[in-house]
KOLFI-15485 format. One record per residue (C-alpha): x, y negated, z negated; residue in three letters. Coordinates in steps of 0.05 Angstrom, whole numbers, plus 5000, padded with zeros to 4 digits. Example, Ala and Ser with C-alpha at 12.3 -4.5 7.8 and 13.67 -1.06 7.14 Angstrom:
<nodes>
524650904844ala/527350214857ser/
</nodes>
This chain:
<nodes>
818618156511unk/813318066458unk/810517366456unk/811816976392unk/806016726350unk/807616186300unk/802615866253unk/803615196219unk/806515566159unk/811915906199unk/818815656181unk/823915366229unk/828215986225unk/823016416260unk/821615886313unk/829015786325unk/830116536332unk/824516596384unk/827015986422unk/833916286426unk/831116956449unk/826816616503unk/832716206526unk/837016816536unk/831517196571unk/829916626618unk/837216496635unk/838217236649unk/832217286696unk/833816616727unk/840616876748unk/837517516777unk/832417106815unk/836416496839unk/843516746836unk/843117476857unk/836517516893unk/834518156856unk/829017966806unk/827618496753unk/820818226729unk/814817946765unk/814017196775unk/807617226733unk/811417536674unk/816917016681unk/811616466681unk/809016726614unk/816016686584unk/816815986612unk/810115746585unk/811716026516unk/818415666515unk/815214996534unk/809715086482unk/814815226427unk/819314646447unk/813214186446unk/811214446377unk/818314436349unk/821813866386unk/827213806333unk/829414526348unk/829914456424unk/836714646452unk/839814106497unk/842114676542unk/835214996544unk/832915296611unk/827514756612unk/833114246624unk/836714646679unk/835414976746unk/836315686770unk/842316116756unk/849116276786unk/854316796768unk/857117456794unk/855817236866unk/859717556924unk/858616946969unk/862716306974unk/860215716934unk/856815116967unk/855914466928unk/849314136947unk/850013406968unk/843113296938unk/841013776881unk/835714296898unk/831114206839unk/825614666815unk/818414446805unk/814114396743unk/808014836744unk/800614756732unk/796615396719unk/789615106718unk/785614486739unk/786114166669unk/793814196672unk/793713906742unk/789213336719unk/793813196660unk/799713156707unk/796312646752unk/794412226692unk/801612246667unk/804412056736unk/799611466741unk/801411226671unk/808811216690unk/807510716745unk/806609976736unk/799409766720unk/797909466789unk/800810056827unk/796010616848unk/797611266882unk/794211206949unk/796211866982unk/798112586964unk/801413127006unk/799713856997unk/803914437022unk/803615177011unk/808415466960unk/811516036999unk/813716666963unk/820716696993unk/827616426981unk/829315676984unk/835215477028unk/838614837050unk/841114797122unk/846214267143unk/847114007214unk/852713567238unk/852313247307unk/846213687320unk/850014337306unk/848214817248unk/854514837206unk/852315107139unk/846515447103unk/846215557028unk/841515846976unk/839015426917unk/843315776865unk/843215366801unk/840714756839unk/847614436843unk/851815006872unk/848915546918unk/851516116961unk/854016047032unk/849316477074unk/850716127141unk/852216757181unk/845717077158unk/841316467170unk/844116427241unk/840617087255unk/833716807238unk/830316637304unk/825816097273unk/831815677253unk/834315217309unk/841815277319unk/842714647361unk/838514017355unk/836813517409unk/840212837422unk/835312487376unk/838212847315unk/842212417266unk/849612497256unk/848412897192unk/841813237174unk/840413697115unk/833814067119unk/830614447062unk/825915027073unk/823815737055unk/826316397084unk/820916917080unk/818717597107unk/811917617140unk/807018157117unk/806618477185unk/814218497191unk/814718767120unk/809819337135unk/813419497200unk/820019517163unk/817319997111unk/814120427165unk/820920477199unk/824320667134unk/819021197119unk/820321517188unk/827721567168unk/825921837099unk/828721207066unk/825420907004unk/820320347016unk/821519636995unk/817319376937unk/814818706964unk/816318187018unk/819417676971unk/824718136942unk/826018427010unk/827117737040unk/831917546983unk/835818196990unk/836118137066unk/838817427064unk/844317637016unk/847018207058unk/854618197069unk/853418477139unk/849417967180unk/847318527228unk/843018807171unk/839818127160unk/838418067235unk/834718737234unk/829918497180unk/825918007223unk/826117427173unk/822416777184unk/823216057162unk/818815447145unk/821914757141unk/819314237091unk/821013627048unk/822713137105unk/817412827152unk/813813417183unk/812313097250unk/819612887260unk/822213577240unk/817413907288unk/820013467345unk/827013727330unk/824714447337unk/823614647264unk/817615097247unk/812614697205unk/806915047170unk/800214827197unk/796914817128unk/800814207103unk/795713647092unk/795412927069unk/789712657025unk/787811976998unk/782912226945unk/785312716891unk/778513066893unk/780413276964unk/786913576936unk/782814016888unk/778214236945unk/784414396987unk/787114836931unk/780515206926unk/780315317001unk/787415587001unk/785816066945unk/779916336985unk/783916437049unk/790716657022unk/789517367045unk/788317147117unk/795616917121unk/801217357149unk/805817137093unk/805217117017unk/804216486977unk/803716386902unk/801215676898unk/800514976927unk/805714426921unk/802713726909unk/807013106920unk/806112356913unk/806412146987unk/810411506978unk/818011466978unk/818010816938unk/813711116883unk/817711756884unk/824011356870unk/820610976814unk/817911606782unk/824711936785unk/826512636761unk/827913026698unk/834213456692unk/830814016730unk/824713756768unk/821913146804unk/816412776765unk/812712626830unk/811313346849unk/808313966817unk/806814686837unk/799714916825unk/800415666814unk/794916116841unk/792616706798unk/798117236801unk/796617836844unk/801718276808unk/802418366733unk/805418876685unk/801219246634unk/801219896595unk/798520536628unk/794320866574unk/792321506612unk/791221806681unk/784322096695unk/780922386757unk/774422146787unk/770122556834unk/767122176893unk/760522296928unk/764122706981unk/767723126929unk/774522786935unk/778422806870unk/782022136861unk/786921986804unk/786221316771unk/789820946715unk/786720726650unk/790320076632unk/791019586576unk/786619026605unk/790618506643unk/788617876681unk/790917946753unk/788417706820unk/783217256787unk/779817776742unk/781118236683unk/783018946705unk/782419566661unk/782920116714unk/786820186779unk/787220696834unk/792921186843unk/790221446910unk/792222186909unk/796722716878unk/802522556925unk/802321816907unk/802621966833unk/808522436844unk/812221946889unk/811221356843unk/812521786781unk/807921386737unk/806421696669unk/801821556611unk/805321066565unk/809120726621unk/809519976631unk/807019916703unk/806319386757unk/799019286778unk/796818926841unk/790018626857unk/789318196919unk/782517866929unk/776918386934unk/781818956944unk/781319526892unk/786819446838unk/792719896850unk/798520146807unk/804820006847unk/810520286805unk/813120396734unk/818219956700unk/823320506687unk/827520096639unk/821420046593unk/819420786596unk/818321116527unk/822821696511unk/820622426521unk/815122286572unk/813522816624unk/811122766696unk/803622766702unk/800523386733unk/794123406775unk/788623826742unk/786624486774unk/779224446758unk/773823906769unk/772923476706unk/765423436721unk/763324146738unk/769624556721unk/769724876790unk/776624996821unk/779524396858unk/782124546928unk/787224206973unk/788124407046unk/795424507066unk/798123897101unk/792623437074unk/793622907020unk/786622946989unk/784223436936unk/776823636934unk/771523936890unk/767424336941unk/761524456895unk/755824066931unk/751724116866unk/757223796824unk/753523286780unk/758622746795unk/757722846870unk/750122816864unk/750522156826unk/755721896876unk/751422056937unk/745421716906unk/749421106883unk/752121026953unk/745421116986unk/742020566945unk/747920086948unk/747619396980unk/751519597042unk/747020197053unk/739420217037unk/740019626989unk/734819866938unk/734719376881unk/733819646811unk/738120266824unk/744620086790unk/749520616765unk/746320656696unk/739320786725unk/741921296774unk/745321656716unk/738821626675unk/734321876732unk/739122456748unk/739922636675unk/732322646665unk/731423076727unk/727522546765unk/732022576826unk/737023086851unk/738322826921unk/736922196961unk/730222446987unk/727622486915unk/728021726912unk/721921676957unk/717622136913unk/719921906845unk/714921956788unk/713421236770unk/708521436715unk/714121796679unk/718821206690unk/713820726659unk/714021136595unk/721521056589unk/724720546544unk/726619906580unk/721619976637unk/716019476634unk/710419396685unk/714218876724unk/720719266730unk/716919886753unk/713119486805unk/719519166830unk/722819846837unk/716820136873unk/716819546922unk/724319616935unk/723520356951unk/717720206996unk/721719687035unk/727320197044unk/722820667084unk/723220187143unk/730619977135unk/735019927197unk/737520597225unk/744720367218unk/744020267144unk/740920957135unk/746621287174unk/751720947131unk/747821127068unk/747821867086unk/755421887079unk/756922237145unk/764522357145unk/768421817182unk/762221387191unk/762920697159unk/758420097169unk/761419927237unk/760820627265unk/753820717236unk/751620077270unk/754820307335unk/751020957333unk/744420607318unk/745520157378unk/745420777423unk/739921197391unk/732920967374unk/731321377312unk/732622007271unk/728422447316unk/733122297374unk/739322407331unk/736723087307unk/737323327379unk/743922987395unk/749123347436unk/756723237437unk/756422947507unk/751422427482unk/756422187430unk/762722237472unk/760321717522unk/759421177469unk/764820647476unk/768620577411unk/766821267384unk/773021707385unk/772822467392unk/774122587318unk/768322157296unk/763722427351unk/765123137327unk/763922947255unk/757122637272unk/755123237315unk/757123737261unk/753323347208unk/746823337248unk/747324077264unk/748724287192unk/742624647164unk/742924297096unk/743123617129unk/737523797178unk/733123977119unk/734823317084unk/732922917147unk/726423307152unk/724723157080unk/726222417090unk/721722397152unk/716222757115unk/716622227061unk/715821667112unk/723121487120unk/724421437195unk/727720767209unk/728720487278unk/734720147309unk/733719397302unk/738019237362unk/734119717407unk/727519417384unk/729518717408unk/726518487474unk/731318417532unk/730717657530unk/733317677458unk/739718037478unk/743217387495unk/750117657475unk/749818297516unk/756718487541unk/760317987497unk/765618147444unk/765717627389unk/770517667330unk/768717287266unk/773816967219unk/774316437165unk/769016157119unk/762615967155unk/757815447127unk/750915687148unk/751716447141unk/756516977117unk/761317337164unk/757217977155unk/750817617175unk/754317327236unk/756718017257unk/749718297248unk/746817747293unk/752017897346unk/750418637346unk/742918537345unk/743418117407unk/747318637446unk/754418407431unk/760318737396unk/764018467335unk/770518837321unk/775318647266unk/781118407309unk/782417967369unk/784718277434unk/785118097508unk/778018367514unk/775117877463unk/770117387493unk/770116877436unk/773016777366unk/767716487319unk/772016117268unk/770215787203unk/774715437154unk/781215807140unk/781316237203unk/788316497188unk/792316967234unk/786317107280unk/786916387307unk/794116537327unk/791817177361unk/786416787399unk/791716307424unk/796216887444unk/790717217486unk/787716557510unk/781116707476unk/776316107468unk/775115907395unk/767915677379unk/764615377317unk/757815517287unk/754214997331unk/756815327394unk/755116007366unk/747815787355unk/747515567427unk/750316237449unk/744916597410unk/739316187441unk/741916117513unk/747416617523unk/752416077543unk/756215497514unk/754014767522unk/757314417581unk/
</nodes>
């Protein structure tokens, strides 16, 4: 599927050939997607084909095929289900892929209306990544459910839809004689993960993604299989308030706006909080919220003119895997990663992606030269999901994990029963650099002026060999190096000086104690005043800390009794690095949140979530990552997501930033 590229000099024959090729490809994949529920390519790749077709038809209108996919909906053939003719066609939606295209659409819609008519309201709904269905009720009884199919004729999946608990089977007396409701069948992320976990325990292959799994589950010939998949349903298209009164599930994120600027802000907010949802979305649907204007605007052969789908950046794309290499982490772990042809996915251009470990590479069977599916969701590290086997070059061989460290050439080791492979040479140059990079990072000691390139330079020049060397670095020698002026040297010196009195929790995290992340490091610092106390720590001192399991307690104890680590701590102390616990230094009257457990979610206005959690801990409270029955409050900003549902489930009070400020000052909420 190589994209065509036609200049003004290209003749009609070439354009016609590519249009024909695109038409066949799109019809084929449309049928797999809409007709059979087994898509072969990603939505993002399909979108690229679609955009190329539209661009060519716009450039060569005299060559456009009257039966082009741009004039039809979906696909339908080779289906094992009975046919259902839709009373009202289930049309597709036109797409906008950026704000300029969205703006062009609104201008076009307004131009189609009479001069004195203005669009006064817009409705926005999430575009769920599931399978569209139409459900028909007669005298309040569910009598038929059908897939979209080609938009005119779908498949009868009534027996399977009847197994979905979200779908009401009988409506109340206020229901009309005949009612046809449109909506989306989907598989929640939590349900998808549970399903794959169950399959793994039975040694069955995992499903690729929630969307394909939902489609395949709805098209099972045995409705018992569908019932076991825990599918869900959202209703849309008719008045939401009325549908909700009839018992239909309506998504809480559907909104109405009178100013289109608010629509754009809504889209941006949804893009920021999409990963807080327990279901996958791939965009936002924008509609003119006026039935009279909708009728006047009308439809094309395949889509309404009064609605459009704004597509969010795709989180999965295909690209070519150039090679597989191995990186050595600061703890010695050898991690395979993929070198990729750069691809735009998840809002940024990706050139590398993790492959986790040797078992994952073997299980996925990805090989250099493969076309692979890459996923990047938000701030999550890009990951190679699977190869596209049908596109695999001939004569490729499975990739084999190296036996020696690529950095120091020492033998790599893997403990039986463990997934990770390690280089156990503590003096491995990659490990030295990794430990220093982690120590100076923003989440640890936050020493500005110590990026990866400078760490590499200082280690290569012999200026530092471990983290303690940072505090006795030779600034005179640095000032003689290229690129280091007086100001940059002074800034680096000041940053290092500030780090000497950094919070104890940051230092503990920076030291890379096994199993000690930022949360555990902060928890330890809340119970021990300084390094001197920790040097004498006993197992029983750690075991009594609430939230510190036996595995982590043992890891911390072993680290502080290891001779090499004891020497490192002594060197740091000798160099004036002996930070205190900030929370223990607070006066008792400042510990206004003592005994409280406050979970933070959503986008706050006055501070970041991390800053809010720090304040909570400094004032004696706890701030775990999930809501439970023991949670005192949920501090929620915009786009709180699934944690709001958990708060409601456990009857946990939800507070805003104003109430949180009052808690900090007084230890209680305003009356």
